[in-house]
C-alpha positions as CSV (number, residue, x, y, z in Angstrom):
1,M,-202.2,14.0,86.7
2,I,-198.7,12.6,86.0
3,S,-197.5,9.9,83.7
4,V,-194.9,7.4,84.6
5,T,-193.0,5.5,81.9
6,E,-192.4,1.8,81.9
7,S,-188.7,2.4,82.7
8,A,-189.6,4.7,85.7
9,T,-192.1,2.2,86.9
10,K,-189.6,-0.6,86.8
11,Q,-187.0,1.5,88.7
12,I,-189.6,2.5,91.4
13,N,-190.5,-1.2,91.9
14,D,-186.8,-2.2,92.0
15,L,-185.9,0.5,94.5
16,C,-188.8,-0.5,96.8
17,E,-187.9,-4.2,96.5
18,S,-184.2,-3.7,97.3
19,N,-185.0,-1.4,100.3
20,N,-188.0,-3.5,101.5
21,K,-190.4,-0.5,101.2
22,W,-194.1,-0.3,100.4
23,G,-193.7,2.7,98.1
24,V,-191.8,5.8,97.0
25,K,-193.1,9.3,97.6
26,L,-192.4,12.4,95.5
27,A,-192.8,15.9,96.9
28,V,-191.8,19.4,95.7
29,K,-189.8,21.5,98.2
30,G,-188.6,25.1,98.2
31,G,-184.9,25.3,97.4
32,G,-182.4,24.0,94.9
33,C,-180.5,26.2,92.4
34,A,-183.7,27.1,90.4
35,G,-186.1,27.7,93.3
36,F,-187.9,24.3,93.8
37,S,-186.6,20.8,94.0
38,Y,-187.9,17.3,93.7
39,D,-187.8,15.5,97.0
40,W,-187.9,11.7,97.2
41,S,-188.6,9.5,100.2
42,F,-189.6,5.9,100.9
43,V,-192.9,4.9,102.5
44,D,-193.1,1.9,104.7
45,S,-196.8,1.4,104.7
46,E,-200.2,2.8,103.6
47,A,-200.7,4.1,107.2
48,E,-198.1,6.8,106.4
49,L,-200.2,8.4,103.7
50,L,-201.8,11.8,104.1
51,D,-205.4,12.3,103.1
52,D,-204.5,14.4,100.0
53,D,-201.7,12.2,98.7
54,E,-202.2,10.7,95.3
55,V,-201.3,7.0,94.9
56,I,-200.2,5.5,91.6
57,D,-200.1,1.7,91.4
58,T,-196.9,0.5,89.8
59,G,-197.6,-3.1,90.0
60,S,-196.0,-4.6,93.1
61,K,-195.3,-1.3,94.8
62,K,-196.8,2.3,95.0
63,F,-195.7,5.7,93.7
64,I,-197.1,8.4,95.9
65,I,-197.3,12.1,95.0
66,D,-197.5,14.6,97.9
67,G,-200.9,16.2,97.7
68,M,-199.5,19.7,98.4
69,S,-197.0,19.3,95.6
70,L,-199.4,18.1,92.9
71,M,-200.1,21.6,91.5
72,Y,-196.4,22.0,90.7
73,I,-196.1,18.7,88.7
74,L,-199.5,18.3,87.0
75,G,-199.0,17.0,83.5
76,T,-195.4,15.9,84.2
77,E,-193.9,12.8,82.6
78,L,-191.6,10.8,84.9
79,D,-189.0,8.7,83.1
80,Y,-185.9,6.8,84.1
81,K,-182.9,7.0,81.8
82,R,-180.2,4.4,81.9
83,E,-176.9,5.7,80.4
84,I,-173.3,4.5,80.4
85,F,-172.0,7.0,82.8
86,G,-175.0,7.3,85.1
87,S,-178.7,6.8,85.4
88,S,-181.5,9.0,86.8
89,F,-185.1,9.9,87.0
90,V,-186.0,12.6,84.4
91,F,-188.8,15.0,84.8
92,E,-190.6,16.5,81.8
93,N,-192.6,19.2,83.7
94,P,-194.7,21.5,81.6
95,N,-195.2,23.8,84.5
96,A,-191.5,24.6,84.9
97,T,-190.4,27.9,83.5
98,S,-186.8,26.9,83.8
99,S,-184.7,24.2,85.3
100,C,-181.1,23.7,86.5
101,G,-178.5,21.7,84.5
102,C,-178.8,18.7,86.8
103,G,-182.5,18.4,86.4
104,T,-183.3,18.2,90.1
105,S,-184.6,21.7,90.6
106,F,-186.9,24.0,88.6
107,A,-188.6,27.4,88.6
108,F,-192.4,27.7,88.6
């Protein structure tokens, strides 16, 4: 499905804890400079999940993948890079034929 590195797992848990949320949800939306973009949102409770959502347990919190978006990110590795001048989630998406320089949008 999708692999989540230890660094990304820690960041997901930290974000949820600091914002008092049950989980973080990832979806793919049309738009962005390359055609599709990754869209993040918080989830307050399990009751907000849709039937086709995929849930990955990250320890104390949950990482949810939008079921309709799954085909665009199958096989993706999600990492979180901490750097001196900024930190961000990094997607290694084998389905992307190209991506923008900022790494938040891609072509399929």
